[in-house]
Structure formats: structure tokens, C-alpha cells
A tleap script that builds the chain and sets N, CA, C and O, in Angstrom:
source leaprc.protein.ff14SB
mol = sequence {
  NMET ARG GLU GLN ILE ILE GLU ILE ARG HIE
  PRO THR GLY VAL VAL THR LEU ILE LEU PRO
  ILE ALA LEU GLU LYS LEU SER ILE ASN THR
  GLN LYS LYS LEU TYR ARG LEU LEU CYS GLU
  ASN VAL SER PHE PRO PRO GLU ASN GLU GLU
  THR VAL ARG ILE LEU ASP THR TYR ILE PRO
  GLU TRP SER GLU ASP CYS TRP SER ARG TRP
  GLU GLU ALA SER LYS ASP PHE GLN GLU GLY
  TRP ARG GLU PRO ASP PRO HIE LYS GLY PRO
  LYS GLU LYS ASN LYS SER ILE ARG ILE SER
  ASN LYS TYR LEU THR SER ASP LEU LYS LYS
  THR LYS ALA LYS TYR GLU ARG SER GLU LYS
  VAL LEU LYS ALA TRP THR ASP THR LYS ARG
  LYS TYR CTHR
}
set mol.1.N position { 88.089 16.895 56.251 }
set mol.1.CA position { 89.926 16.947 55.469 }
set mol.1.C position { 89.200 17.493 53.574 }
set mol.1.O position { 88.200 17.611 52.866 }
set mol.2.N position { 90.274 17.597 53.642 }
set mol.2.CA position { 89.970 18.393 52.261 }
set mol.2.C position { 90.278 17.298 51.036 }
set mol.2.O position { 90.996 16.309 51.182 }
set mol.3.N position { 89.725 17.598 50.038 }
set mol.3.CA position { 90.171 16.283 49.150 }
set mol.3.C position { 91.317 16.666 48.369 }
set mol.3.O position { 91.336 17.808 47.909 }
set mol.4.N position { 92.201 15.941 48.168 }
set mol.4.CA position { 93.635 16.699 47.632 }
set mol.4.C position { 94.125 15.046 46.220 }
set mol.4.O position { 94.159 13.826 46.380 }
set mol.5.N position { 94.344 15.768 45.251 }
set mol.5.CA position { 94.436 14.412 43.939 }
set mol.5.C position { 96.317 14.243 43.868 }
set mol.5.O position { 97.208 15.075 44.041 }
set mol.6.N position { 96.335 13.292 43.653 }
set mol.6.CA position { 97.598 12.633 43.331 }
set mol.6.C position { 97.532 11.930 42.078 }
set mol.6.O position { 96.585 11.603 41.362 }
set mol.7.N position { 99.370 11.711 41.957 }
set mol.7.CA position { 99.077 10.674 40.749 }
set mol.7.C position { 100.753 9.539 41.337 }
set mol.7.O position { 101.866 9.763 41.811 }
set mol.8.N position { 100.026 8.482 40.952 }
set mol.8.CA position { 101.561 7.664 40.578 }
set mol.8.C position { 102.194 7.674 39.621 }
set mol.8.O position { 101.422 7.595 38.666 }
set mol.9.N position { 103.260 7.730 39.285 }
set mol.9.CA position { 103.666 7.808 37.711 }
set mol.9.C position { 105.218 6.406 37.927 }
set mol.9.O position { 106.220 6.355 38.640 }
set mol.10.N position { 104.608 5.508 36.871 }
set mol.10.CA position { 105.313 4.494 36.764 }
set mol.10.C position { 105.655 4.692 34.893 }
set mol.10.O position { 105.029 5.197 33.962 }
set mol.11.N position { 106.712 4.131 35.007 }
set mol.11.CA position { 107.184 3.854 33.194 }
set mol.11.C position { 105.737 3.514 32.250 }
set mol.11.O position { 105.427 3.903 31.124 }
set mol.12.N position { 104.951 2.543 33.313 }
set mol.12.CA position { 103.971 1.588 31.988 }
set mol.12.C position { 102.586 2.239 32.123 }
set mol.12.O position { 101.586 1.771 31.579 }
set mol.13.N position { 102.588 3.517 32.996 }
set mol.13.CA position { 101.492 4.070 33.218 }
set mol.13.C position { 101.374 5.072 34.429 }
set mol.13.O position { 102.368 5.350 35.099 }
set mol.14.N position { 99.761 5.767 34.772 }
set mol.14.CA position { 99.773 6.518 35.268 }
set mol.14.C position { 98.415 5.675 36.699 }
set mol.14.O position { 97.510 4.867 36.491 }
set mol.15.N position { 98.953 6.467 38.304 }
set mol.15.CA position { 97.271 5.789 39.012 }
set mol.15.C position { 97.195 7.435 39.480 }
set mol.15.O position { 98.122 8.053 40.004 }
set mol.16.N position { 95.883 7.962 39.158 }
set mol.16.CA position { 95.268 8.978 40.079 }
set mol.16.C position { 93.876 8.466 41.056 }
set mol.16.O position { 92.742 8.001 40.947 }
set mol.17.N position { 95.118 9.037 42.308 }
set mol.17.CA position { 93.662 8.754 43.127 }
set mol.17.C position { 93.172 10.043 43.897 }
set mol.17.O position { 93.684 11.116 43.576 }
set mol.18.N position { 92.472 10.020 44.623 }
set mol.18.CA position { 91.531 11.061 45.517 }
set mol.18.C position { 91.638 10.439 46.310 }
set mol.18.O position { 91.272 9.285 46.535 }
set mol.19.N position { 92.537 11.649 47.209 }
set mol.19.CA position { 92.275 11.476 49.155 }
set mol.19.C position { 91.306 11.650 49.675 }
set mol.19.O position { 90.522 11.839 48.745 }
set mol.20.N position { 90.588 11.749 50.885 }
set mol.20.CA position { 90.340 11.035 51.010 }
set mol.20.C position { 89.897 9.409 50.740 }
set mol.20.O position { 89.938 8.303 51.280 }
set mol.21.N position { 89.562 9.919 49.821 }
set mol.21.CA position { 88.401 8.226 49.297 }
set mol.21.C position { 89.295 6.955 49.017 }
set mol.21.O position { 89.119 5.787 49.364 }
set mol.22.N position { 90.321 7.546 48.273 }
set mol.22.CA position { 90.819 6.216 47.887 }
set mol.22.C position { 91.345 5.668 49.331 }
set mol.22.O position { 91.391 4.459 49.555 }
set mol.23.N position { 91.690 6.521 50.175 }
set mol.23.CA position { 92.341 5.454 51.752 }
set mol.23.C position { 91.504 5.108 52.049 }
set mol.23.O position { 91.684 3.961 52.459 }
set mol.24.N position { 90.072 5.533 52.162 }
set mol.24.CA position { 88.680 5.068 53.124 }
set mol.24.C position { 88.357 3.501 52.232 }
set mol.24.O position { 88.228 2.447 52.854 }
set mol.25.N position { 88.238 3.596 50.373 }
set mol.25.CA position { 88.017 2.349 49.852 }
set mol.25.C position { 88.692 1.288 49.578 }
set mol.25.O position { 88.257 0.136 49.596 }
set mol.26.N position { 89.989 1.708 49.263 }
set mol.26.CA position { 90.762 0.839 48.399 }
set mol.26.C position { 91.298 0.197 49.755 }
set mol.26.O position { 91.446 0.642 50.893 }
set mol.27.N position { 91.613 -1.514 48.919 }
set mol.27.CA position { 92.065 -1.986 50.639 }
set mol.27.C position { 93.322 -2.038 51.133 }
set mol.27.O position { 94.248 -1.768 50.368 }
set mol.28.N position { 93.482 -2.250 51.946 }
set mol.28.CA position { 95.349 -2.301 52.997 }
set mol.28.C position { 96.418 -3.265 51.394 }
set mol.28.O position { 97.620 -3.172 51.146 }
set mol.29.N position { 95.610 -3.875 50.839 }
set mol.29.CA position { 96.923 -5.030 50.279 }
set mol.29.C position { 97.224 -3.589 48.719 }
set mol.29.O position { 98.182 -3.360 47.981 }
set mol.30.N position { 95.832 -2.970 48.866 }
set mol.30.CA position { 96.172 -3.010 47.104 }
set mol.30.C position { 96.623 -1.213 47.435 }
set mol.30.O position { 96.982 -0.402 46.582 }
set mol.31.N position { 96.503 -1.030 48.553 }
set mol.31.CA position { 97.091 0.444 49.446 }
set mol.31.C position { 99.128 0.137 48.792 }
set mol.31.O position { 99.948 0.406 47.913 }
set mol.32.N position { 98.847 -0.748 50.336 }
set mol.32.CA position { 100.444 -1.930 50.007 }
set mol.32.C position { 101.125 -1.326 48.560 }
set mol.32.O position { 102.075 -0.658 48.153 }
set mol.33.N position { 100.586 -1.658 48.352 }
set mol.33.CA position { 101.245 -2.657 46.162 }
set mol.33.C position { 101.356 -0.839 46.125 }
set mol.33.O position { 102.478 -0.606 46.573 }
set mol.34.N position { 100.903 0.046 45.900 }
set mol.34.CA position { 100.578 1.399 45.272 }
set mol.34.C position { 101.722 2.135 46.046 }
set mol.34.O position { 102.295 3.143 45.635 }
set mol.35.N position { 101.894 1.693 46.851 }
set mol.35.CA position { 103.193 2.307 48.080 }
set mol.35.C position { 104.274 1.631 48.190 }
set mol.35.O position { 105.197 1.851 48.974 }
set mol.36.N position { 104.208 0.986 47.588 }
set mol.36.CA position { 105.797 0.590 46.752 }
set mol.36.C position { 106.115 0.892 45.988 }
set mol.36.O position { 107.231 1.412 45.970 }
set mol.37.N position { 104.886 0.703 44.123 }
set mol.37.CA position { 105.012 1.546 43.382 }
set mol.37.C position { 105.738 2.703 43.268 }
set mol.37.O position { 106.724 2.807 42.538 }
set mol.38.N position { 105.321 3.527 43.916 }
set mol.38.CA position { 105.863 4.955 44.225 }
set mol.38.C position { 107.184 4.739 44.969 }
set mol.38.O position { 108.259 4.995 44.427 }
set mol.39.N position { 107.094 4.280 46.176 }
set mol.39.CA position { 108.900 4.596 46.817 }
set mol.39.C position { 110.259 3.942 45.966 }
set mol.39.O position { 111.426 4.325 45.876 }
set mol.40.N position { 109.332 2.474 45.246 }
set mol.40.CA position { 110.297 2.396 44.090 }
set mol.40.C position { 110.920 2.983 42.853 }
set mol.40.O position { 111.971 2.806 42.238 }
set mol.41.N position { 109.911 3.717 42.733 }
set mol.41.CA position { 109.872 4.804 41.520 }
set mol.41.C position { 110.495 5.950 41.864 }
set mol.41.O position { 111.356 6.592 41.262 }
set mol.42.N position { 109.940 6.144 42.946 }
set mol.42.CA position { 110.309 7.943 43.431 }
set mol.42.C position { 110.939 8.510 42.408 }
set mol.42.O position { 110.267 9.136 41.589 }
set mol.43.N position { 112.546 8.386 42.235 }
set mol.43.CA position { 113.195 9.274 41.416 }
set mol.43.C position { 112.422 8.945 39.836 }
set mol.43.O position { 112.815 9.596 38.868 }
set mol.44.N position { 111.672 8.239 39.715 }
set mol.44.CA position { 111.526 7.967 38.439 }
set mol.44.C position { 109.821 8.159 37.825 }
set mol.44.O position { 109.158 7.243 37.338 }
set mol.45.N position { 109.433 9.373 37.979 }
set mol.45.CA position { 109.749 10.808 37.274 }
set mol.45.C position { 109.851 12.013 38.439 }
set mol.45.O position { 109.447 11.576 39.517 }
set mol.46.N position { 110.142 12.954 38.487 }
set mol.46.CA position { 109.976 13.557 39.844 }
set mol.46.C position { 108.966 14.090 40.446 }
set mol.46.O position { 108.972 14.899 41.374 }
set mol.47.N position { 107.807 13.464 39.715 }
set mol.47.CA position { 106.590 14.324 40.190 }
set mol.47.C position { 105.839 13.069 41.257 }
set mol.47.O position { 104.696 13.075 41.714 }
set mol.48.N position { 106.931 12.036 41.448 }
set mol.48.CA position { 106.494 11.184 42.599 }
set mol.48.C position { 107.010 11.494 43.434 }
set mol.48.O position { 106.574 10.729 44.295 }
set mol.49.N position { 108.003 12.394 44.100 }
set mol.49.CA position { 109.060 12.974 45.049 }
set mol.49.C position { 107.602 14.316 45.412 }
set mol.49.O position { 107.151 14.362 46.557 }
set mol.50.N position { 107.322 14.794 44.866 }
set mol.50.CA position { 106.256 15.792 44.976 }
set mol.50.C position { 104.579 14.844 45.775 }
set mol.50.O position { 104.023 15.184 46.819 }
set mol.51.N position { 104.321 14.118 45.207 }
set mol.51.CA position { 103.216 12.737 45.761 }
set mol.51.C position { 103.576 12.425 47.475 }
set mol.51.O position { 102.967 12.643 48.522 }
set mol.52.N position { 105.281 11.618 47.022 }
set mol.52.CA position { 105.823 11.727 48.658 }
set mol.52.C position { 105.808 12.408 49.471 }
set mol.52.O position { 105.433 11.951 50.551 }
set mol.53.N position { 106.156 13.684 49.405 }
set mol.53.CA position { 105.702 14.340 49.939 }
set mol.53.C position { 104.144 15.143 50.486 }
set mol.53.O position { 103.993 15.831 51.496 }
set mol.54.N position { 103.202 14.807 49.527 }
set mol.54.CA position { 101.576 15.029 49.996 }
set mol.54.C position { 101.683 13.861 50.336 }
set mol.54.O position { 101.273 14.226 51.438 }
set mol.55.N position { 101.831 12.834 50.461 }
set mol.55.CA position { 101.134 11.675 51.593 }
set mol.55.C position { 102.392 11.566 53.169 }
set mol.55.O position { 101.973 11.490 54.324 }
set mol.56.N position { 103.153 11.577 52.980 }
set mol.56.CA position { 104.020 12.050 54.151 }
set mol.56.C position { 103.267 12.804 54.930 }
set mol.56.O position { 102.952 12.304 56.010 }
set mol.57.N position { 102.788 14.154 54.621 }
set mol.57.CA position { 101.672 15.145 55.243 }
set mol.57.C position { 100.067 14.749 55.555 }
set mol.57.O position { 99.365 15.147 56.485 }
set mol.58.N position { 99.874 14.223 54.928 }
set mol.58.CA position { 98.427 13.640 54.074 }
set mol.58.C position { 98.018 12.688 55.134 }
set mol.58.O position { 97.357 13.163 56.057 }
set mol.59.N position { 98.317 11.344 55.158 }
set mol.59.CA position { 98.036 10.659 56.246 }
set mol.59.C position { 98.216 10.561 57.721 }
set mol.59.O position { 97.646 9.645 58.314 }
set mol.60.N position { 98.972 11.437 58.386 }
set mol.60.CA position { 98.319 11.585 59.148 }
set mol.60.C position { 97.912 12.654 59.720 }
set mol.60.O position { 97.638 12.487 60.909 }
set mol.61.N position { 97.764 13.717 59.313 }
set mol.61.CA position { 96.273 14.372 58.802 }
set mol.61.C position { 95.514 14.110 58.927 }
set mol.61.O position { 94.687 14.711 59.612 }
set mol.62.N position { 95.217 12.443 58.006 }
set mol.62.CA position { 93.836 12.359 58.137 }
set mol.62.C position { 93.586 11.297 59.026 }
set mol.62.O position { 92.382 11.110 59.202 }
set mol.63.N position { 94.340 10.537 59.646 }
set mol.63.CA position { 94.430 9.873 60.845 }
set mol.63.C position { 94.021 10.404 62.132 }
set mol.63.O position { 93.174 9.925 62.887 }
set mol.64.N position { 95.006 11.882 62.363 }
set mol.64.CA position { 94.227 12.300 63.967 }
set mol.64.C position { 92.807 13.212 63.043 }
set mol.64.O position { 91.866 13.520 63.775 }
set mol.65.N position { 92.754 13.378 62.415 }
set mol.65.CA position { 91.378 13.854 62.063 }
set mol.65.C position { 89.968 12.811 61.911 }
set mol.65.O position { 88.891 13.315 61.592 }
set mol.66.N position { 90.072 11.592 62.124 }
set mol.66.CA position { 89.493 10.414 62.670 }
set mol.66.C position { 89.655 10.611 63.482 }
set mol.66.O position { 88.548 10.941 63.908 }
set mol.67.N position { 90.516 10.722 64.462 }
set mol.67.CA position { 90.517 10.110 65.873 }
set mol.67.C position { 90.200 10.971 66.361 }
set mol.67.O position { 89.855 10.640 67.496 }
set mol.68.N position { 90.025 12.475 66.141 }
set mol.68.CA position { 89.405 13.446 66.638 }
set mol.68.C position { 87.882 12.928 66.790 }
set mol.68.O position { 87.337 12.871 67.892 }
set mol.69.N position { 87.228 12.546 65.560 }
set mol.69.CA position { 85.746 12.321 65.254 }
set mol.69.C position { 85.174 11.463 66.143 }
set mol.69.O position { 84.036 11.476 66.611 }
set mol.70.N position { 86.194 10.621 66.350 }
set mol.70.CA position { 86.170 9.237 67.169 }
set mol.70.C position { 85.894 9.715 68.712 }
set mol.70.O position { 85.449 9.169 69.722 }
set mol.71.N position { 86.380 10.995 68.380 }
set mol.71.CA position { 87.058 11.460 70.188 }
set mol.71.C position { 86.009 12.128 70.479 }
set mol.71.O position { 85.582 12.224 71.629 }
set mol.72.N position { 85.400 12.741 69.322 }
set mol.72.CA position { 83.928 13.181 69.581 }
set mol.72.C position { 82.771 12.956 69.776 }
set mol.72.O position { 81.867 13.475 70.431 }
set mol.73.N position { 82.977 11.499 68.658 }
set mol.73.CA position { 81.805 10.704 68.692 }
set mol.73.C position { 81.122 9.604 70.011 }
set mol.73.O position { 80.006 9.136 70.239 }
set mol.74.N position { 82.831 9.504 70.850 }
set mol.74.CA position { 82.208 8.923 72.534 }
set mol.74.C position { 81.521 10.218 73.184 }
set mol.74.O position { 80.421 10.126 73.728 }
set mol.75.N position { 82.407 11.750 73.081 }
set mol.75.CA position { 82.075 12.327 73.983 }
set mol.75.C position { 80.413 12.297 74.003 }
set mol.75.O position { 79.738 12.449 75.021 }
set mol.76.N position { 79.851 12.051 72.554 }
set mol.76.CA position { 78.496 12.504 72.380 }
set mol.76.C position { 77.547 11.225 72.742 }
set mol.76.O position { 76.319 11.132 72.742 }
set mol.77.N position { 78.663 10.186 73.078 }
set mol.77.CA position { 77.547 8.941 73.160 }
set mol.77.C position { 77.194 8.943 74.692 }
set mol.77.O position { 76.163 9.029 75.360 }
set mol.78.N position { 78.447 8.817 74.912 }
set mol.78.CA position { 78.650 9.159 76.786 }
set mol.78.C position { 77.704 10.432 77.185 }
set mol.78.O position { 76.911 10.684 78.091 }
set mol.79.N position { 78.076 10.922 76.333 }
set mol.79.CA position { 76.608 12.317 77.219 }
set mol.79.C position { 74.936 12.188 76.593 }
set mol.79.O position { 73.914 12.731 77.012 }
set mol.80.N position { 75.132 11.278 75.473 }
set mol.80.CA position { 73.556 11.547 74.896 }
set mol.80.C position { 73.388 10.151 75.219 }
set mol.80.O position { 72.541 9.949 74.349 }
set mol.81.N position { 73.535 8.882 75.845 }
set mol.81.CA position { 73.155 7.593 75.906 }
set mol.81.C position { 72.185 7.318 77.402 }
set mol.81.O position { 72.453 7.194 78.597 }
set mol.82.N position { 71.070 7.309 76.653 }
set mol.82.CA position { 69.926 7.106 77.583 }
set mol.82.C position { 69.948 5.710 77.832 }
set mol.82.O position { 70.430 4.984 76.962 }
set mol.83.N position { 69.407 5.109 79.106 }
set mol.83.CA position { 68.762 3.900 79.581 }
set mol.83.C position { 67.627 4.027 79.616 }
set mol.83.O position { 67.160 4.569 80.618 }
set mol.84.N position { 66.405 3.430 78.169 }
set mol.84.CA position { 65.051 3.645 79.066 }
set mol.84.C position { 64.615 2.704 79.419 }
set mol.84.O position { 64.914 1.522 79.249 }
set mol.85.N position { 63.363 3.536 80.294 }
set mol.85.CA position { 62.914 2.824 81.126 }
set mol.85.C position { 61.491 1.777 80.690 }
set mol.85.O position { 60.782 2.487 79.977 }
set mol.86.N position { 61.144 1.042 80.777 }
set mol.86.CA position { 59.699 0.212 80.226 }
set mol.86.C position { 58.929 0.044 80.782 }
set mol.86.O position { 57.895 -0.469 80.355 }
set mol.87.N position { 59.290 0.748 83.073 }
set mol.87.CA position { 57.860 0.143 83.554 }
set mol.87.C position { 57.511 2.105 83.384 }
set mol.87.O position { 56.299 2.294 83.488 }
set mol.88.N position { 58.110 3.113 83.218 }
set mol.88.CA position { 57.942 4.384 83.235 }
set mol.88.C position { 57.499 5.157 81.683 }
set mol.88.O position { 58.125 5.064 80.627 }
set mol.89.N position { 56.565 5.720 81.871 }
set mol.89.CA position { 55.946 7.163 81.385 }
set mol.89.C position { 55.681 6.236 79.528 }
set mol.89.O position { 55.900 5.025 79.542 }
set mol.90.N position { 55.384 6.671 78.577 }
set mol.90.CA position { 54.855 6.160 77.128 }
set mol.90.C position { 55.661 5.642 76.193 }
set mol.90.O position { 56.723 6.150 75.833 }
set mol.91.N position { 55.146 4.544 75.743 }
set mol.91.CA position { 56.130 4.048 74.799 }
set mol.91.C position { 56.984 4.756 74.092 }
set mol.91.O position { 58.198 4.575 73.999 }
set mol.92.N position { 55.832 6.193 73.209 }
set mol.92.CA position { 56.231 6.930 72.197 }
set mol.92.C position { 58.225 7.463 72.839 }
set mol.92.O position { 59.203 7.748 72.147 }
set mol.93.N position { 58.138 7.419 73.725 }
set mol.93.CA position { 59.335 8.339 74.702 }
set mol.93.C position { 60.375 7.137 74.369 }
set mol.93.O position { 61.243 7.163 73.497 }
set mol.94.N position { 60.167 6.378 75.010 }
set mol.94.CA position { 61.091 5.000 75.396 }
set mol.94.C position { 61.694 4.989 73.965 }
set mol.94.O position { 62.918 5.021 73.836 }
set mol.95.N position { 60.629 4.931 72.565 }
set mol.95.CA position { 61.411 4.456 71.290 }
set mol.95.C position { 62.426 5.495 71.079 }
set mol.95.O position { 63.539 5.323 70.583 }
set mol.96.N position { 61.820 6.809 71.596 }
set mol.96.CA position { 62.687 7.744 70.260 }
set mol.96.C position { 64.033 8.059 71.583 }
set mol.96.O position { 65.068 8.719 71.487 }
set mol.97.N position { 63.459 7.271 72.768 }
set mol.97.CA position { 65.489 7.123 73.198 }
set mol.97.C position { 66.285 6.241 72.964 }
set mol.97.O position { 67.510 6.337 73.050 }
set mol.98.N position { 65.184 4.579 72.400 }
set mol.98.CA position { 66.073 3.295 71.793 }
set mol.98.C position { 66.745 4.341 69.900 }
set mol.98.O position { 67.923 4.305 69.543 }
set mol.99.N position { 65.885 4.922 69.282 }
set mol.99.CA position { 66.274 5.796 67.990 }
set mol.99.C position { 67.627 6.273 68.042 }
set mol.99.O position { 68.563 6.236 67.242 }
set mol.100.N position { 67.440 6.841 69.472 }
set mol.100.CA position { 68.651 8.230 70.030 }
set mol.100.C position { 69.995 7.044 69.841 }
set mol.100.O position { 71.062 6.990 69.230 }
set mol.101.N position { 69.157 6.135 70.816 }
set mol.101.CA position { 70.710 5.516 71.516 }
set mol.101.C position { 71.240 4.407 70.535 }
set mol.101.O position { 72.094 3.566 70.812 }
set mol.102.N position { 70.491 4.578 69.178 }
set mol.102.CA position { 70.973 3.488 68.333 }
set mol.102.C position { 71.642 4.438 67.433 }
set mol.102.O position { 72.591 4.072 66.739 }
set mol.103.N position { 70.960 6.265 67.402 }
set mol.103.CA position { 72.123 6.678 66.094 }
set mol.103.C position { 74.045 6.648 67.031 }
set mol.103.O position { 75.119 6.128 66.730 }
set mol.104.N position { 73.471 7.668 68.408 }
set mol.104.CA position { 74.743 7.541 68.519 }
set mol.104.C position { 76.380 6.141 68.812 }
set mol.104.O position { 77.608 6.163 68.901 }
set mol.105.N position { 74.842 4.804 68.863 }
set mol.105.CA position { 75.672 3.771 68.695 }
set mol.105.C position { 76.075 3.420 67.398 }
set mol.105.O position { 76.813 2.462 67.168 }
set mol.106.N position { 75.679 4.057 66.668 }
set mol.106.CA position { 76.162 3.450 65.229 }
set mol.106.C position { 77.048 4.256 64.710 }
set mol.106.O position { 77.926 3.920 63.915 }
set mol.107.N position { 76.831 5.462 65.183 }
set mol.107.CA position { 77.508 7.059 64.929 }
set mol.107.C position { 79.189 6.447 65.820 }
set mol.107.O position { 80.230 6.998 65.461 }
set mol.108.N position { 79.239 5.616 66.641 }
set mol.108.CA position { 79.869 6.101 67.140 }
set mol.108.C position { 80.800 4.485 66.634 }
set mol.108.O position { 81.793 4.572 65.910 }
set mol.109.N position { 80.425 3.480 67.006 }
set mol.109.CA position { 80.878 2.241 65.580 }
set mol.109.C position { 81.671 2.471 64.392 }
set mol.109.O position { 82.741 1.892 64.208 }
set mol.110.N position { 81.164 3.316 63.569 }
set mol.110.CA position { 81.755 4.257 62.387 }
set mol.110.C position { 83.237 4.707 62.431 }
set mol.110.O position { 84.274 4.522 61.793 }
set mol.111.N position { 82.714 5.536 63.736 }
set mol.111.CA position { 83.501 6.096 63.330 }
set mol.111.C position { 85.532 5.270 64.087 }
set mol.111.O position { 86.707 5.532 63.827 }
set mol.112.N position { 85.021 4.566 64.756 }
set mol.112.CA position { 85.745 3.999 65.492 }
set mol.112.C position { 86.465 3.012 64.347 }
set mol.112.O position { 87.685 2.850 64.357 }
set mol.113.N position { 85.932 2.614 63.740 }
set mol.113.CA position { 85.890 1.579 62.601 }
set mol.113.C position { 87.409 2.553 61.727 }
set mol.113.O position { 88.509 2.100 61.411 }
set mol.114.N position { 86.960 3.705 61.592 }
set mol.114.CA position { 87.333 4.893 60.531 }
set mol.114.C position { 89.130 4.882 61.264 }
set mol.114.O position { 90.268 4.456 61.064 }
set mol.115.N position { 88.428 5.563 62.045 }
set mol.115.CA position { 89.905 5.597 62.633 }
set mol.115.C position { 90.787 4.276 62.362 }
set mol.115.O position { 91.583 4.163 61.430 }
set mol.116.N position { 90.527 3.346 63.286 }
set mol.116.CA position { 90.842 2.147 63.125 }
set mol.116.C position { 91.474 1.749 61.817 }
set mol.116.O position { 92.619 1.302 61.900 }
set mol.117.N position { 90.958 1.829 60.696 }
set mol.117.CA position { 90.998 1.987 59.036 }
set mol.117.C position { 92.246 2.746 59.189 }
set mol.117.O position { 93.102 1.971 59.615 }
set mol.118.N position { 92.731 3.957 59.021 }
set mol.118.CA position { 93.197 5.089 59.045 }
set mol.118.C position { 94.548 4.896 59.839 }
set mol.118.O position { 95.570 5.285 59.273 }
set mol.119.N position { 94.658 4.310 61.144 }
set mol.119.CA position { 95.644 3.814 61.941 }
set mol.119.C position { 96.690 2.914 61.314 }
set mol.119.O position { 97.918 2.976 61.272 }
set mol.120.N position { 95.386 1.661 60.623 }
set mol.120.CA position { 96.448 0.669 59.389 }
set mol.120.C position { 96.905 1.258 58.088 }
set mol.120.O position { 97.837 0.541 57.722 }
set mol.121.N position { 96.710 2.200 57.217 }
set mol.121.CA position { 97.238 2.836 56.290 }
set mol.121.C position { 98.354 3.701 56.474 }
set mol.121.O position { 99.232 4.056 55.687 }
set mol.122.N position { 98.131 3.982 57.737 }
set mol.122.CA position { 99.605 4.879 58.207 }
set mol.122.C position { 100.661 4.095 58.690 }
set mol.122.O position { 101.750 4.462 59.129 }
set mol.123.N position { 100.211 2.990 58.556 }
set mol.123.CA position { 101.440 1.662 59.283 }
set mol.123.C position { 102.018 1.370 57.823 }
set mol.123.O position { 103.132 1.499 57.316 }
set mol.124.N position { 100.751 0.910 57.359 }
set mol.124.CA position { 101.703 0.480 55.780 }
set mol.124.C position { 102.361 1.793 55.345 }
set mol.124.O position { 103.576 1.955 55.454 }
set mol.125.N position { 101.544 2.724 54.851 }
set mol.125.CA position { 102.932 3.877 54.627 }
set mol.125.C position { 104.174 3.998 55.412 }
set mol.125.O position { 105.243 3.789 54.840 }
set mol.126.N position { 104.156 4.230 56.332 }
set mol.126.CA position { 105.061 4.106 57.055 }
set mol.126.C position { 106.721 2.791 56.582 }
set mol.126.O position { 107.903 2.870 56.246 }
set mol.127.N position { 105.752 1.839 56.856 }
set mol.127.CA position { 106.535 0.716 56.876 }
set mol.127.C position { 106.688 0.616 55.115 }
set mol.127.O position { 107.751 0.132 54.728 }
set mol.128.N position { 106.136 0.853 54.525 }
set mol.128.CA position { 106.476 1.001 52.803 }
set mol.128.C position { 107.527 1.909 52.920 }
set mol.128.O position { 108.651 1.408 52.900 }
set mol.129.N position { 107.449 3.043 53.029 }
set mol.129.CA position { 108.118 4.091 52.884 }
set mol.129.C position { 109.782 3.995 53.998 }
set mol.129.O position { 110.823 4.638 53.860 }
set mol.130.N position { 109.467 3.080 54.897 }
set mol.130.CA position { 111.165 2.765 55.930 }
set mol.130.C position { 111.379 1.369 54.935 }
set mol.130.O position { 112.163 0.445 55.152 }
set mol.131.N position { 110.898 1.443 54.350 }
set mol.131.CA position { 111.846 -0.051 53.532 }
set mol.131.C position { 111.869 -0.286 52.151 }
set mol.131.O position { 112.036 -1.409 51.675 }
set mol.132.N position { 111.658 1.038 51.293 }
set mol.132.CA position { 112.404 1.277 50.248 }
set mol.132.C position { 112.667 1.930 49.952 }
set mol.132.O position { 113.084 1.785 48.803 }
set mol.133.N position { 112.777 3.488 50.567 }
set mol.133.CA position { 113.326 4.891 50.005 }
set mol.133.C position { 114.469 5.185 51.543 }
set mol.133.O position { 115.162 6.201 51.612 }
savepdb mol mol.pdb
quit
């Protein structure tokens, strides 16, 4: 996903965000506050209208990207996870199977958590936008 720099302008200051880093790192409550600040001041100054347009396209694309990564990690997990057999084969082989399984499981959990967060961010954006515009 490409990085995008946006600015939320307010009469008392400017907030500059780098997407998707801000979407991943800022808490959902902080994002809701920023979205509310943006939507309440959408016509002042006119640059906020452009920020709203960017977020309208960027957040759903980011969420879809997170979903496709989760789907890909799920397929990798299903195809690559193997049950180690402690009664057969050398211990080194079973150890490498366990390590591989650990990476597959870890990647699956991370991508699922990222997707679930992206859905929360998308919901926060759509709810705030619907409420204030």
C-alpha cells in the first residue's frame, strides 16, 4: 500500500498524518477525534475537502488490502502447517517443522489482527462522516 500524507487543518493548527502508519499506530479513539475535527471543519479551509476525498478512497482500499493479506496468510497457513511427529524422524526435522509452524501461526495472527483493526478504522470513519457531514 502506498504512503499518503494528509493534513487536517483547523483554525488553531494543523495535523499532518502519514497513511497507513497513522491508521495502524494511532488509537481508534484518537482517530475518531481527528475525523470529527476534520468533518466539523470540512469547509474551512478548502484543503480539508481534499483530505476527506483522500480518506474516502484510502481507508476502504487499505481495509481491502489488509483483508487480502489475511486471506493470503490463511492459505499459506493451511498449505504449510504440518503436524510434527515426535515418534518418527530426527529431532532436527521436527524442530524445523515447529519453527515453520510458529512463523505461519504468527503471521496469520498478525494479519488477522491488522484486518480487524482496519475494519474498526473504516467503521469509525464512516460513522463520523455520516454524523458530521
